[in-house]
C-alpha positions in Angstrom: 22.3 21.8 -99.7 21.5 20.2 -96.3 24.9 18.6 -96.1 26.5 22.1 -96.5 24.4 23.5 -93.7 24.5 20.5 -91.4 27.7 18.5 -92.2 27.4 16.5 -89.0 24.2 14.9 -90.4 25.8 13.6 -93.6 25.5 10.0 -92.4 21.8 10.3 -91.7 19.1 9.4 -94.1 15.5 10.7 -93.6 13.2 7.9 -94.6 9.9 9.8 -94.0 8.2 12.7 -92.3 4.7 12.3 -91.0 2.7 15.3 -89.6 -0.5 14.3 -87.8 -2.2 16.8 -85.5 0.1 18.3 -83.0 2.9 15.8 -83.7 5.6 15.5 -86.4 7.2 12.1 -86.6 10.5 11.7 -88.4 11.7 8.3 -89.5 15.5 8.2 -90.1 18.4 5.7 -90.4 22.1 5.8 -90.5 23.9 5.3 -93.8 27.5 4.9 -92.7 29.1 1.8 -94.2 32.1 1.4 -91.9 32.1 2.6 -88.3 35.1 2.8 -85.9 34.9 0.7 -82.7 34.7 3.0 -79.7 37.1 0.7 -77.8 40.0 0.2 -80.2 39.2 2.3 -83.3 39.1 -0.6 -85.8 36.7 -0.1 -88.7 33.9 -2.6 -89.0 30.9 -3.2 -91.2 29.8 -6.5 -89.8 26.3 -6.0 -88.5 25.5 -7.7 -85.2 21.9 -6.4 -84.9 19.7 -3.4 -85.5 17.6 -1.4 -83.1 15.6 1.8 -82.8 16.2 4.8 -80.8 13.3 7.1 -80.0 14.3 10.8 -79.6 12.3 13.9 -78.8 13.4 17.2 -80.2 12.3 20.8 -79.7 8.9 21.8 -81.1 8.6 23.0 -84.7 5.8 25.6 -85.1 4.2 24.5 -81.8 4.2 20.8 -82.9 6.0 18.1 -80.9 8.8 16.4 -82.8 9.4 12.7 -82.4 12.4 11.0 -84.1 12.6 7.3 -84.7 16.2 6.5 -85.6 17.2 3.0 -86.8 20.8 2.2 -86.0 23.1 -0.8 -86.4 25.1 -2.5 -83.7 28.4 -3.9 -85.2 30.9 -6.6 -84.4 34.5 -5.7 -83.7 37.0 -8.3 -84.8 39.5 -7.1 -82.1 37.3 -7.5 -79.0 
């Protein structure tokens, strides 16, 4: 259902939602297997490292929304 409404989020996996007081924290990660290199377009699935991005979104029912997104940095065999 969500993929039909938000197809651009199909490669996102929500790992947890925690509501505490005035804050909603969303833990998410990417699920794409292969990703195209932004420089040359070659597909890669070789993981170089992982890191977290911290995002802030608009409020939901007057509660602050914080998103912690775990992403992968990949090797490109052409660069």
